[in-house]
C-alpha positions as a printed Julia matrix, in Angstrom:
352×3 Matrix{Float64}:
  -8.36   87.66  -72.21
  -8.08   83.88  -72.34
  -8.07   81.1   -69.75
  -5.54   78.38  -70.58
  -5.19   75.46  -68.16
  -1.6    75.13  -66.97
  -0.08   77.2   -69.78
   0.38   80.73  -71.06
  -0.49   82.21  -74.45
  -0.48   85.79  -75.72
  -3.89   87.11  -76.71
  -2.66   90.03  -78.83
   0.65   90.31  -80.68
   2.89   92.58  -78.59
   3.4    96.11  -79.88
   6.65   98.04  -80.07
   6.55   98.94  -76.33
   5.61   95.48  -75.1
   7.45   93.74  -72.29
   9.23   90.49  -73.16
   6.84   87.53  -72.99
   6.7    86.32  -69.38
   8.0    82.93  -68.4
   5.36   80.27  -67.88
   4.18   80.92  -64.3
   3.28   78.37  -61.68
  -0.28   78.23  -60.39
  -0.42   78.02  -56.57
  -1.64   74.66  -55.3
  -2.41   71.81  -57.63
  -4.0    72.54  -60.99
  -5.44   75.87  -62.01
  -5.31   78.06  -65.08
  -3.5    81.13  -66.35
  -5.34   84.08  -67.88
  -3.32   86.56  -69.93
  -3.86   90.13  -71.04
  -1.95   92.53  -73.28
  -2.76   96.18  -72.5
  -4.44   97.9   -75.48
  -3.37  101.36  -76.6
  -6.55  103.05  -75.35
  -5.9   101.84  -71.77
  -2.57  103.67  -71.4
  -2.26  105.21  -67.93
  -5.19  103.32  -66.45
  -4.98  101.39  -63.19
  -3.91   97.78  -63.59
  -6.85   96.33  -61.64
  -9.29   98.33  -63.77
  -7.73   97.07  -66.98
  -7.77   93.46  -65.83
 -11.38   93.69  -64.63
 -12.69   95.26  -67.83
 -10.8    92.89  -70.14
 -12.72   89.79  -69.08
 -15.99   88.75  -67.45
 -14.98   85.68  -65.45
 -13.16   87.32  -62.51
 -14.91   89.9   -60.34
 -13.12   92.91  -58.86
 -13.17   91.29  -55.41
 -11.75   88.05  -56.84
  -9.0    90.01  -58.57
  -8.15   91.77  -55.3
  -7.79   88.4   -53.61
  -5.53   87.15  -56.4
  -3.3    90.24  -56.03
  -3.08   89.52  -52.3
  -2.08   85.92  -53.02
   0.71   87.0   -55.39
  -1.12   85.6   -58.41
  -0.57   88.48  -60.86
   2.67   88.48  -62.84
   4.39   90.38  -65.62
   7.72   89.48  -67.18
   8.12   86.67  -64.66
   7.8    89.07  -61.7
   4.98   89.18  -59.15
   2.95   92.39  -59.28
   1.98   93.63  -55.82
   0.37   96.98  -56.59
  -3.08   96.8   -58.24
  -3.12  100.59  -58.61
  -0.02  100.81  -60.78
  -0.47  102.57  -64.12
  -0.12  100.45  -67.24
   1.54  101.0   -70.6
   0.35   99.84  -74.03
   1.62   96.4   -74.91
   2.4    95.28  -71.35
   1.59   91.61  -70.85
   0.08   90.38  -67.58
  -0.67   86.86  -66.4
  -3.3    86.08  -63.76
  -2.78   82.76  -62.02
  -6.18   81.33  -61.06
  -6.04   78.34  -58.68
  -8.68   75.67  -59.05
 -11.59   76.37  -56.7
 -11.76   74.5   -53.45
 -14.71   72.05  -53.45
 -17.82   73.78  -52.14
 -18.4    71.12  -49.51
 -15.34   69.67  -47.76
 -15.48   65.9   -47.28
 -15.66   64.41  -43.77
 -12.38   62.73  -42.81
 -11.83   60.88  -39.55
  -8.71   62.5   -38.07
  -7.61   62.45  -34.42
  -8.76   65.43  -32.37
  -7.82   66.43  -28.83
 -11.18   67.66  -27.51
 -11.14   69.53  -24.21
 -14.81   70.48  -24.1
 -17.93   69.76  -26.12
 -21.65   70.36  -25.89
 -24.33   70.91  -28.51
 -23.25   74.5   -29.18
 -19.45   74.72  -28.86
 -16.36   72.56  -29.03
 -12.84   73.39  -27.8
  -9.83   71.56  -29.19
  -6.08   71.57  -28.62
  -4.78   71.85  -32.19
  -1.46   70.15  -32.96
   1.15   71.93  -35.1
   0.9    71.06  -38.79
  -2.9    70.91  -38.91
  -4.52   73.41  -41.3
  -7.8    74.84  -40.01
  -9.85   74.95  -43.23
  -9.41   73.85  -46.86
  -7.64   76.24  -49.22
  -5.51   75.95  -52.36
  -2.54   73.77  -51.49
  -4.38   72.2   -48.52
  -7.59   70.8   -49.89
  -8.2    68.05  -47.34
  -7.04   66.57  -44.01
  -7.84   69.88  -42.35
  -9.56   70.6   -39.06
 -12.81   71.26  -40.95
 -12.63   67.8   -42.56
 -12.09   66.28  -39.11
 -14.93   68.29  -37.56
 -17.37   67.21  -40.26
 -16.52   63.57  -39.53
 -16.81   64.09  -35.77
 -19.99   66.19  -35.7
 -21.81   64.78  -38.7
 -24.49   66.68  -40.61
 -25.25   68.96  -37.66
 -22.18   71.07  -38.45
 -22.72   71.46  -42.19
 -23.24   75.06  -43.26
 -22.96   76.66  -39.82
 -21.08   79.89  -40.48
 -20.51   79.04  -44.14
 -20.26   75.94  -46.29
 -16.49   76.04  -46.81
 -15.6    76.87  -43.19
 -18.39   75.34  -41.1
 -18.12   76.18  -37.42
 -14.94   78.23  -37.75
 -15.05   81.55  -35.87
 -11.28   82.11  -35.61
  -8.17   80.3   -36.73
  -4.6    79.43  -35.9
  -1.81   79.26  -38.45
  -0.97   75.77  -39.66
   2.18   75.54  -37.54
   0.8    77.28  -34.45
  -0.42   74.85  -31.81
  -3.0    75.26  -29.08
  -6.54   76.17  -28.17
  -9.29   76.88  -30.66
 -13.06   77.14  -30.14
 -15.52   75.97  -32.78
 -19.26   76.67  -33.11
 -21.53   73.64  -33.45
 -24.85   75.48  -33.8
 -26.1    78.67  -35.39
 -26.7    80.25  -31.98
 -23.22   79.17  -30.92
 -21.72   80.72  -34.03
 -23.58   84.01  -33.58
 -22.61   84.29  -29.92
 -18.92   83.49  -30.46
 -18.65   85.72  -33.52
 -20.11   88.57  -31.48
 -17.5    88.08  -28.74
 -14.68   88.09  -31.27
 -16.19   91.21  -32.79
 -16.34   93.12  -29.51
 -12.97   91.69  -28.38
 -14.23   90.12  -25.16
 -12.66   86.73  -25.81
  -9.29   86.49  -24.03
  -6.53   84.67  -25.89
  -3.11   84.15  -24.36
  -0.11   82.68  -26.17
   3.32   81.42  -25.18
   6.13   82.27  -27.59
   9.91   81.81  -27.75
  11.63   84.77  -29.39
  15.17   85.69  -30.31
  16.81   88.24  -28.07
  15.59   89.94  -24.92
  12.65   92.34  -25.44
  12.99   95.71  -23.72
  11.04   96.61  -21.69
  10.38   93.16  -20.27
   6.64   93.89  -20.28
   4.69   96.19  -22.57
   2.47   96.47  -25.6
   3.03   96.58  -29.34
   0.68   98.59  -31.52
   0.72   99.32  -35.21
  -1.59   98.74  -38.14
  -1.08   95.43  -39.9
  -1.61   95.06  -43.63
  -0.27   93.2   -46.63
   3.45   93.77  -47.18
   4.17   95.76  -50.33
   7.52   94.03  -50.73
   6.13   90.49  -50.46
   2.39   89.85  -50.85
   2.73   86.52  -49.02
   3.65   88.39  -45.84
   1.91   90.81  -43.52
   3.68   93.87  -42.11
   3.3    96.83  -39.78
   2.28   99.57  -42.23
   2.25  103.36  -42.03
  -0.85  103.77  -44.16
  -3.85  101.48  -44.48
  -4.04   98.11  -42.81
  -6.06   97.43  -39.66
  -5.3    98.5   -36.08
  -3.59   95.8   -34.02
  -2.53   95.61  -30.37
  -0.5    92.89  -28.67
   0.42   92.9   -24.97
   3.42   90.88  -23.82
   5.4    90.04  -20.7
   8.6    88.11  -20.09
   8.21   84.65  -18.59
  11.88   83.65  -18.64
  15.03   85.02  -20.27
  17.81   82.74  -21.49
  20.7    85.16  -21.22
  20.31   87.65  -24.02
  19.98   84.98  -26.71
  16.29   84.14  -26.4
  13.24   84.75  -24.23
  10.07   82.89  -23.38
   7.23   85.4   -23.35
   3.47   85.53  -22.88
   1.4    87.41  -25.44
  -2.22   88.49  -25.14
  -4.13   89.45  -28.24
  -6.34   92.53  -28.0
  -7.1    92.27  -31.73
  -6.94   89.34  -34.12
  -5.07   90.22  -37.3
  -3.42   87.73  -39.63
  -0.01   86.69  -38.23
  -0.38   89.42  -35.59
   2.0    88.11  -32.92
   4.59   87.05  -35.48
   4.51   90.41  -37.27
   4.5    92.56  -34.13
   7.41   90.75  -32.49
   9.43   90.73  -35.7
   8.85   94.48  -35.99
  10.56   94.87  -32.6
  13.55   92.87  -33.79
  12.54   89.79  -31.79
  11.09   87.27  -34.26
   9.85   83.89  -33.12
  12.29   81.0   -33.12
  11.62   78.81  -36.13
   9.49   81.36  -37.98
  10.16   80.7   -41.68
   8.37   83.83  -42.87
   9.32   86.61  -40.47
  12.52   85.37  -38.85
  16.17   85.25  -39.83
  17.04   82.13  -37.87
  20.84   82.19  -37.99
  22.89   85.34  -37.65
  26.49   85.69  -36.51
  25.41   87.57  -33.39
  22.94   84.88  -32.36
  25.39   82.08  -33.12
  27.9    83.57  -30.7
  25.31   83.6   -27.9
  24.26   79.97  -28.35
  26.4    76.97  -27.32
  27.46   75.0   -30.42
  25.93   71.82  -28.99
  22.4    73.24  -29.4
  22.85   75.19  -32.65
  21.02   72.55  -34.68
  18.09   72.35  -32.24
  17.54   76.12  -32.08
  18.41   77.26  -35.59
  16.72   74.24  -37.12
  13.48   74.36  -35.13
  10.93   73.48  -37.84
   8.02   75.83  -37.0
   7.27   79.15  -35.37
   7.57   78.67  -31.6
   4.03   79.82  -30.81
   1.35   78.09  -28.73
  -2.19   79.26  -27.92
  -2.02   78.38  -24.22
  -5.12   79.94  -22.66
  -8.64   80.7   -23.91
 -11.46   82.37  -21.99
 -14.93   83.18  -23.3
 -18.59   83.31  -22.31
 -20.64   80.34  -23.35
 -22.78   81.76  -26.19
 -25.96   80.18  -24.8
 -25.61   79.84  -21.01
 -23.44   82.92  -20.47
 -21.11   80.93  -18.21
 -17.44   81.96  -18.33
 -15.34   79.07  -19.63
 -11.56   78.98  -19.26
  -9.2    76.45  -20.83
  -5.45   75.91  -20.71
  -3.24   73.69  -22.85
   0.28   72.71  -21.83
   3.14   73.22  -24.25
   3.36   70.39  -26.81
   6.34   68.05  -26.75
   8.36   69.88  -29.41
   8.15   73.19  -27.55
   9.0    71.48  -24.26
  12.15   70.09  -25.87
  12.94   73.54  -27.25
  12.72   75.05  -23.77
  15.02   72.32  -22.46
  17.58   73.31  -25.1
  17.23   76.99  -24.19
  17.98   76.09  -20.57
  21.47   75.1   -21.68
  22.32   78.69  -22.64
């Protein structure tokens, strides 16, 4: 196996059963390297992840699992989603390895809307478009960079060097309330509440269609989608248990509905996945929604087609947050009004 920055090279001449050489893949984010492997004859029938792990000593099994999840394993120009698939002699695989994120994010002075702060916790109203912590493709100008500038050295290393203070997260394009730990005791107390599910998180969402019943709960394990490793899905086997409770706030005919969602668990993309599984994806959701369909177009006045079908982010806002202060034990409750873009969206929906 060989690491080759930004390029691809075969390590062993392909045998008679080899796949065609894969196209040069693209490494996620900026920079990175591509590692290639041709399956030897004595590995026929073995699991792919086992072959890749044993063929080199630079990527651990856990690192390989993460790269599979990120869609970073390819063969013949196609993304491989199943690490347990059995291999054939001569098959060529490429592992796309993004450059590591710097161990210590740099402080960057960015505007923050702070609703509460003491020496142990901080609550912010996150705007849409702000990434919570550095990752490939978003290496700086994140909430973590802003927190390091705001809090100074006191935050460094609390809960981890790369994600100091972070005890939960919101997707980049989800707006709303987020609590951050500023001390080790704050981090331990908040992490414990997230672990035992005593923190109450309530969201406002705009979805396509009219959910039936108007109030209920959605359950179903959430795991990585087998069809697209960039997405999560409700899965029959594996995954982690997830439960979302919802109720209708306001229906706009049968075209769209404003609903309230309360998280009982905290899985990746949970609200987006659960609502899409019911056939009611969020307006503007680029990953789980089909924004324009003929049926929806007929239910929406032409004058607001562009505003609804072109809404640039998932219509999801973390509106309410309630938790016990990790040191004093006092119950703290915060609410954040809908941001301007969601207010304008609701005004458009009122025209239906």
